[in-house]
matplotlib code that plots the C-alpha trace (Angstrom):
import matplotlib.pyplot as plt

x = [0.0, 3.8, 6.2, 6.7, 3.0, 3.1, 6.2, 4.6, 1.5, 3.4, 5.3, 2.1, 0.3, 3.0, 3.2, -0.6, -0.6, 2.1, 0.4, -2.9, -1.3, 0.6, -2.6, -4.4, -1.6, -2.1, -5.8, -5.6, -3.1, -5.5, -8.6, -6.9, -5.9, -9.3, -7.8, -10.2, -13.8, -14.2, -17.8, -17.4, -19.2, -16.7, -13.5, -11.2, -8.0, -5.8, -7.0, -6.1, -2.6, -2.1, -3.3, -1.0, 2.0, 1.3, 0.7, 3.7, 5.9, 4.7, 5.1, 8.5, 9.9, 9.7, 7.0, 5.9, 7.4, 4.1, 3.5, 6.9, 6.2, 2.8, 4.0, 6.8, 4.7, 1.9, 4.4, 5.9, 2.4, 1.4, 4.7, 5.1, 1.6, 2.0, 5.4, 4.4, 1.2, 3.1, 5.9, 3.7, 0.6, 1.3, 4.9, 4.5, 1.8, 4.3, 7.5]
y = [26.3, 26.4, 24.3, 21.9, 21.1, 20.1, 18.0, 16.1, 15.7, 14.1, 11.8, 10.7, 10.3, 8.0, 6.0, 5.6, 4.4, 1.9, 0.6, 0.2, -1.5, -4.0, -4.7, -5.5, -8.0, -9.6, -9.8, -11.2, -13.8, -14.9, -14.9, -16.8, -19.6, -19.7, -18.6, -15.6, -15.0, -12.5, -11.9, -11.1, -7.9, -6.8, -8.8, -8.9, -7.2, -8.7, -12.2, -11.5, -10.4, -13.4, -15.8, -14.3, -14.4, -18.0, -19.2, -17.6, -18.6, -22.2, -22.3, -20.5, -20.3, -16.5, -13.9, -12.6, -9.4, -7.7, -7.7, -6.0, -3.4, -2.8, -2.5, -0.1, 2.2, 2.3, 3.1, 5.9, 7.3, 7.3, 8.5, 11.3, 12.5, 12.4, 14.1, 16.8, 17.5, 17.8, 19.9, 22.2, 22.8, 21.8, 22.8, 26.4, 27.1, 26.5, 28.1]
z = [-2.3, -2.4, -4.4, -1.6, -1.6, -5.2, -4.6, -1.7, -3.7, -6.6, -4.2, -2.5, -5.8, -7.2, -4.0, -4.0, -7.6, -7.0, -3.8, -5.7, -8.6, -6.4, -4.4, -7.6, -8.4, -5.0, -5.4, -8.9, -7.7, -5.0, -7.3, -10.0, -7.7, -5.9, -2.6, -2.2, -3.1, -5.9, -5.0, -1.3, -0.4, 2.3, 2.0, 5.0, 3.7, 6.4, 5.5, 1.9, 2.9, 5.2, 2.5, -0.1, 2.2, 3.3, -0.2, -1.9, 1.0, 0.7, -3.1, -3.4, 0.1, -0.1, 0.4, -3.0, -4.3, -4.8, -1.0, -0.4, -3.1, -1.7, 1.9, 1.1, -1.2, 1.3, 4.0, 1.9, 1.3, 4.9, 6.4, 3.8, 4.5, 8.3, 8.3, 5.9, 7.7, 11.0, 9.5, 7.4, 9.5, 13.1, 13.9, 12.5, 15.1, 17.9, 16.5]

ax = plt.figure().add_subplot(projection="3d")
ax.plot(x, y, z, "-o")
ax.set_aspect("equal")
plt.show()
């Protein structure tokens, strides 16, 4: 592994922790208000997001900040992983 691998690993790790933490805030918000079933075996994640967005928008006129933090950090995690995989492992085979 090279230094760039460790750097990307740290960036993706931090983004994953932030995404998981903000998702737990969303889930707790919904569970505390009875908007989601805590005992569901296979919850529909998209339904949780939609419920959170609709409820926070109805209550405050804005989408809750936890959703934006979750969306951005999940996006950073995914895009960093894809870009690094392409740049590190795929492009060198062609150039």
